[in-house]
N, C-alpha and C positions, 0 to 999 in steps of 0.2 A: 450445581450446574454452573456453566460458564456465564450464563446470563446474570448470575448473582455475584460474580467475581468483580474485582475492582478493575479500573482502567488499565493499570499496569499489567495485571494478570492476563487480561484479554489480549492486549498488544503482544505480550510475551508468548502467548499460545500461538498466535499467527506468525510471529517472527521465527519461532523455533521450527515451524512447519516449512516456512519459506527457505530456511537455511539448508534444507535437504532437497529442494525442488529439482536439482540437477541429478541427484542420485536416485530419487524416488519420485516419479512424476505425480503431480497433484491431480486428483480426479475432479471431475466436474462438481460432484457433491461437496468435496472439500473446499473447492473454490467458492461455491455458493455460501457455505458455512462461514468461511473466512471473511468474505465481503459483508455478510450480515453482521458479523462481530464488529468489523471495522466501522460500518455505518452506525452501529449502535454506539460505539465509542465517540464518533464524530457528533452524535446527537446530544452528548453530555453537555449540560449547562456549565459554563465557566471552565471549560477544558483548557488546560495549560497549552501554550503554543507548541511546546516540544512534543507533547502527545498528539496534538492535531497534525503536526508535520509528519510524525512517524506513521500515523494512520493513513495519511494521503500517500506517503511513500510506498507503503505496503499495498494499497489499492493499485497504485501505478505498477508495481512489480507483478501483481496478479494479472493486471490487464495486459502486460507484456507477454506473460505466459500464454494468455488466451489469444494473443495476436491482435488485441484491440489498441492500436497505436494512439488513436485519438483520446481514449480514456486515460491511457498511461501518461500522455503529455499533459493533459489537464490536471491530473493528480500530482505529477512531479512539479508542475508549475505552482500548484497550491501549496505543496510541501515546502518549496523554496520561499514562498511568501511568509510562512509561519516560522521557518528556521532555515536560513541560508546554508547552514552547516549540517543539514540532515543527511547528506550523503547521496544526493541524486544528480548533482551537476553533470557528471560524465554521462550517465544513462540518459538524462534529459537531452543533452546536446546530441548524443548519438542518434536517438530515435527521432528527434526533431529534424535533424539534418537528413535522415533517411526518408522521413515523410515528405519533405520538400522536393525530393527527387522523384516522387511518384506523380 
């Protein structure tokens, strides 16, 4: 089961699913499972900063899909703290700017 997989395998499972979110919408069940996996990864002791950044990035992406801008911003911000090159600067700036206009 995925609970017994390594950090890389768990992150890769979620990353692969997110890669197709535009072609095949993610169900609420899949989102819940993905968030559970990512939170489990984040609970790992001595987790490398790159893995921590990737997990926060993916939680941010899932939050965007769900329309939860606040959670997306929080997780993108956290991802940037752990790795400024994690690939969320544009998404972070876009949704942060949009949320200020509300």
